[in-house]
Each structure stands twice: as C-alpha cells, then as structure tokens.
N, C-alpha and C positions, 0 to 999 in steps of 0.2 A: 504494500500500500504506500503510495507516494503522493504527496500533495502536489498541486499544480506548480509549474515552474514560473518564476517571476522574471521579468525582463530587467528589473532594477537590482543592483548588487545588494547583498545583505549588509545591514548596518551592524557592525560588531558591538558586543557589550563592553562596558568599561573594563579596562585592564585590572587584573587582580580581584575581580568580583566573582561571586559564586556562579553567576550566569556564564562568565568567561570560562570558568573551570568546567562547566557543563559542556560548552562548545568544544573545548579541547578534548574532553572525554569522548564526545560523539565523533570527533575526527579520527580516532583510532580505527584502523582498518577493519577490525573484527566487530566493531560496534560496542555498545554498552547496554547492560541490563538495567532494569529499574533499581535493583539492589546496588549496583556499581554507582549509579547516579546519586542515590540516597547517601551512600557512604562518602562520596566525594564532596557533597554539598552540606550534609547535615540536615537536609530538608526532609519533610514527610513526603510520602508518595504522591499525594494530591498536589503538593507544591511543585514537585519535579515535573509532573504532567502539565501543570499550568505554565511553568517556565518554558517547556517545549512549545506550547501553543504561542507564547510570546515570541519565541525565536522564529516560528513560522510567520508570524505577523511582521517581523523585521526583515523577512525575505529569505530565510534559511529553508532549504528543502531537506526534510528529515525523512529517511527511509526506515521502514519497520519490517523485520523478518522474524519468523518463528523458527527456532531450532529446538526440536524436541518439546520440552515444556517451558523453555525460556524464550522470551521475546527480547530481541536486540534492536536497538535504535542506532542509526548512524547518519552522519551528514552526507548527502549526495554530493559528489564532486561537481564543481561548476562546469557547465557545458556537457555533462554526461547525458 
C-alpha cells in the first residue's frame, strides 16, 4: 500500500527532533516496525501513527509491507 506521489519535495522535520529520528529510521533499507519506531521515539503507538500521517502531509511517500506477522514501514525512494 503506497500513498499517492506528490510533485513537491518533502519538507524535512527539524534536525535532532523525534520526527527526524522517525524519518531516519524509515530510510533504513529493510524498513521499521511499529515497535522499532516506539523504541526510537519514546512515543505511544497512536502517536507514531499520527506522526507518519504528518510526514505524508509534508510530502513523504511511506510504503507499508507485511512480512509474516510484522508490518514494516519505509520511505519510498524519490523518483521510484
């Protein structure tokens, strides 16, 4: 499941913020599970999901895939 691609470049979050940590985690090639994102930010699950929605509104394209019983999210490469 992939959100629609935007023609405008994504606006990055502030440096050293938890949202920036989330973006860096999603850039990892294998993707990140909800548990990974909770551990990296210290947020609750609903806050992590809301932050991903905020990133989508900023122009990021977030890809979701299911491997076994784990859902992994990752940032789609620009131009992919």
